[in-house]
C-alpha positions, 0 to 999 in steps of 0.5 A: 887470912887477910882479905886484901884482894876481892873479886871484881865480880866479873862474869866474862868468859874467854871465847876466842883464840886457842880456847874458842867459844865453849857454848853450853857448859855445865853450870859453874860457880860463876852461874851458881852462888857460892852458897852451894859450896858453903852448904856442904863445907860444914859436912867435911873435914877441915873445911878451911882447906877450901875457902881460900883467903890466905894472907898474901893470896892474890885475886886479880881482876878476871876481865883485865887478865889476858891469860888465866892460869890455875896452878893445881897441886894434886894432893891435899892442901896440907902438902900443897901449901908447903910446896915452894915451886908452886908459890914461886910460879904463883907470884911470878905470874901475878906480878905480870899485868897480862896474867892471872894465877890462882890455886887449887888443891886435891879434895879429900874424899869426903869433899869430892863425894859432896861435890859429886852429890850436889853436881858442883865443879871443883874451883879455884880458891881465890875467885871460886870459879870452876877450873874449866873457866881458866886458859891453863891448868898447871899441875905440879907433879911432885910424887908418883902416888899423886897420879890418880888425884890428877884424874880426880881434879880433871873429872871434877872440873868437867874435862875429858881425862885424855888430852886427845879428847879435849878440843878448843873449848877446854883449858890446856893441861900442862905439867911440871915438877920433879916427876916430869923427867919421866912423865910417860905414865901420865903423858896421855893426860897432858897437853904439854909438860915442862922439864926443869926450872919453870921461872922463865918458861911460865912467862914464855908459855903465857906469851905464846897463849896470849898470841894464840888467843889474839890470832885464833890459833887452832889447838894443835898448832898451839901445841906445836908452838909450845914445843918450840919453847926450850924445856917444853915436852908435848907428848902427842908429838912422840909415839911409843913403840911396842912389839907384838908382846907389848914390850917397849921398843922406844919412842918415835918422834913425829916432828922433824927436829923435835927428837929430844927435849932438854931440861930448862935450866935458869942461870940464877935463882929468882929475884928475892922480891918474888917471894917477899910476901909468902902465902900463909896457910889456914890449915896447918901444912906439913911444913908450917914455916917460911921456906927460903931457898938458899941454893938450888942443885947439888953436885955431891954426886950420890948415885941413887939421888935423882934430885942431885942429877936433875937439879944441877948445877949448884946456884947459891943465893947471896947472904944478903938476899937470904937476909932480905928474904928472911926479913921480908918474909917474917914481917909479912907472914908472922911465921915463927920458924924459917927453914934454909932450903937446899938439897944439901944445906950444909954445903952452902958456902957461907952457912956459918955467916948466914946462920949466925946473921939470921939468929942474931936478927931473929933469936930475940923474937923467938923465930927459930931456924931449921936446916932440913937437909944437913949433911953429915960432916957439915954439922959443926959445933958452931952451927949446932950452937946457933940452931939451938939458940931459940928452940931445938929443931929436929936433928936428922942425919942420913947415912943411907947405908949401914957400912962404909963399903955401901956408902962408897958404892953410892958415892956418899962420901962420908965414913962411919967416924964422920957419923959418930962424930956428928952424933957426939956433937949433937948429944953434947949440945943437949939433943936427946933424939937423933933421926937416921935415914937408911935405904935397903935394896941398894946395888951390891947390898948383902944381908950383912949390910942390912944388919949393919944398919942396926949396929951403926944405930947402936954405936950412934946411941953409945956416943951419948956416953950414958947421959940421960935418956937418949933415943935413935929413930931409924927410918928405912925405905926401899931403894927405888932406882930413878931415871937419869941416875947411874942406878937407873939400870939396876933392879928394885927389890921385889915385894917379898924380899923387901918385906923380908929385909924390913922384918929382919930389921924389926927383929934385931933392932933393940926396943929400948932407946930405939924406934924403927919406922919404915916406908911401906914396901907395898908403896915402894913397889908402886913408886918403882912402877911409876918411876920406871914406867912407860905410857901403857901405865896411863891405862892402869892409872885410869882403870884404878881411878875408875875403881875408886883409888884416891890419895895413895900418898896417904897410908889410910887410903893406899891399898896395893891390891887395888893396883894389882886388880887394875893391873890384871884388868890391863894385862900388866905385870907390875914386877916387870917394871922393877927388873934390871935393864941392860945398857943397850935397852931403850928406856921410856925416858930416853927422849928426855934430856936432863942435861947430864950425859948418858955416858957420864951415868954409865961411867958412874954405874961402873965406878959404883961397882968399883967403889970409886969416889967421884968428887964434888965439882964445886970443890974439885973441878969439873967432873964432865957430866955434860950439863954446863956450857960455862957461858950461862950454865955453870956452878955459881957458888959464893967466893967470899962471905960477909961477916955475920951481922950484929944483933939489932942495937935497938933491941933491949932484953925483955924483963920477964918479971914484968907482965901486962895482961890484956883481953882482946875481944873480937867477932868471927863471922863469914868464912872464919867460922870454918877455921878449926880451933888450932887454926885460929890459935896459929892465926892469932899468934901470927897476927900478934907478931905482924902487929908488933906486940911485945908478947911474952913467951914461955920458958924452956926448950920450945918457948911459945906465946903466952896467949890463952883463948876462950872456949873453942868455937865449934867449926861452922859457928859464928860468934860476936863474943870471942876473946883471948888473953895475952901477956905483954912485956910492956903496957899498950899506950893506945888501945884504940890504935892497937885495935886498928893495927890488929884489924889490919892484920886479921882477915876481914871476917875477924874484927877486934872490937876492944882491948882492955886490961885483964886481971887474973881471974878464977875460971868458972862455969860459963853461960852462952847464948846462941841464935840459930837461924830458922831458915837453915832448918830442914824443910818444913815437910820434914820438921814443921812449925808445930813439930818443932815447937812440940819437940822443944816443949818436950825437951824442956818438960823432961827431967833428964836427957841422956846422951851416950859418948864413947871415949877411949873405947869406954861408954860414958853418959851425960845428962844434958838437960841441966845444961840448958837454961832456956830456949825460945822460938820466934819467926826467924830464929831459935835462941838457946842459953846453954851452960858450959861447965868448967873442968867437966863434960859439956855439950856442943849446941850442935850436939844438943839440937841433934838430940833435942830435935831428932835431927841427923848429924848432917842436918845439925851441922848445916844449922846456921848458928851464932854465939851472941853473948857469954858471961860467967855463971856467978855474975848473973843477976 
């Protein structure tokens, strides 16, 4: 949002070293003005996804960086901007003068279509350069159903899809993330894949590529050099083997001494300074908050949980570092919520002390603290009391299974009584909604275990003791046996059986006081295929993608039949990937070492069948999983906890009875015209917080800033006359200084002009003036000067002009002629004066011009329009 860094306008290309001279290339954004992209942004949903300029984003000098990375998240902006790992790598690279890192997220289907229609390449947000200009495209692989999005991005970037078809002129394509412990289904698309923690590897990769560019190293040799880095897997140096019936027989290494690749593990979490300036999104992401990683790894040993195996060992961050991250992060972002992130936040050794210190520091500033991964038994009444001091964040528990027997099988380590006690405490603290997470299809599960999910939910609701209206939300997903877990040999429910068990739950869960949500069994099937699949699936993914499959992680796009059709074309049986595997059968991921010994996983599988408990090594000694060397890699937990810090002595209680209202007048130009109204609201709230204004908040369980806004500006329109009203706890001593302070926090496309006291006024109809640039109208062959004047005159001469709208399946009509005060036309612009009724239906200038001039919807959206004046109707004359 702040445009603190601007591109140096450098057009230099990399022409030596590992990339070589690219010669003639498809014209990109360095050759084509960004106007080509701006021309399609008004035509797509949420154009703010594609404009960049987020607060704390970095646009370093292109020419001064020796190696240039574009970090790509293969899902929509709303998902990618919530991802902590990408932000860590982004800041690590940009702190090094030798490197440059920018970002790209997957386009929605409408933006992809517009790019293809105009033959435009996908680009990085910071510099708006084509992805093909970078040295490295670093893809995060967070989720199996993102795989087709990888191909969308590669193709829009102008790269061949398969690594074998990319030569010296193309960027290296490197993957990382949780799915990389079995990347075989996408291995053919990647030059290299990083297994495990990336904080150290990313710099080592950069240094290798820097040397390769200086020495003009051939691409194949570069890959061999990368393979020498601990944790880097080069798929082309391994060959999958199949028999005559195409059954998987194993992976054959092609380079002596490079038979397995072991996951990279960093000894401790990255320096807090790396994340002191978090990226602040423009479009609201799924998790719109400051994330603070308080620990990495979990050793509870839940046997279904891949993350618990592949992120070992536990490495806790000190309370002092957490407080520093919170202080710097909130100050530099303006978020009103911070989340303590960990696989099991409740197991953090100093949770009560850290949480109390955070609440003491931020409660008076209405910053709430959430803990998304609390474990039953760790939610003490003390912690619950702290959470609700500002606003009640969500309350979620994960029993996983309906019976104590099943929880013994999966090594959950909690009992039914533990769950019910947690519910009693939550209801007693004032919560009236609790979310439960369960899985179906776990090993040894019976019909009685499935039905016990409902019985447990009933018992949980009963813990409210009849107090008020309480609800239990029951979320159910099909269990997917993941690689590198004790359950990797277990089979997954086939589709019909999964549907049957879900339908049983739908039938027997009571309607009153309960709500059932379920993860689609069709989606779970595909997750299982890609989780457990081999390299044959590369062809399946490409076939499905070429048939139009996109954004499968979003239910509105996912269709299982598309994948079934693609599988038929490839001669694959999807169900074969869900079957159980024998212990002596080769697995597609056997050559990739997560650090946990196979023998430990086998032992845990047998202990599951025996319902034997394996304790947490952080409290009960080493369980001999094989990961730690106890020299540099070992569990790092806090041995002592500091006393909670006190509330700031300088902070006095706010006197809510005093209120000082101000009107802040500002303009919105350039890229800010692509912000939606809700996006602007969030932007303003955060700017006010960062600027230090004493904003008053509403009362109640979810307090919000007392700020009211002028009429929503249509997306795509600029304005010179916007304002918002804000209630403050004390008067502003120097409004000129405050204007300067706000302008330091707003992006450069939003400028505050003045701040004035604003007495309460009755709302009334408004009359706004708009200037529409003639140059943005359709070509004169479509709408000539004479025809334009004729249509305007016809509208003005008409007694009425009726438009139809459909709201909530009802047809409504509106006469828009009385809303138009005047229209004038000159050589460069049309000036339109339009009434916006208060509390009654009105019309957007875009909608009006579409109707009046006979434009298509796209033509109307393309008009370059600016709001230049606004006044209350009763003030005229």
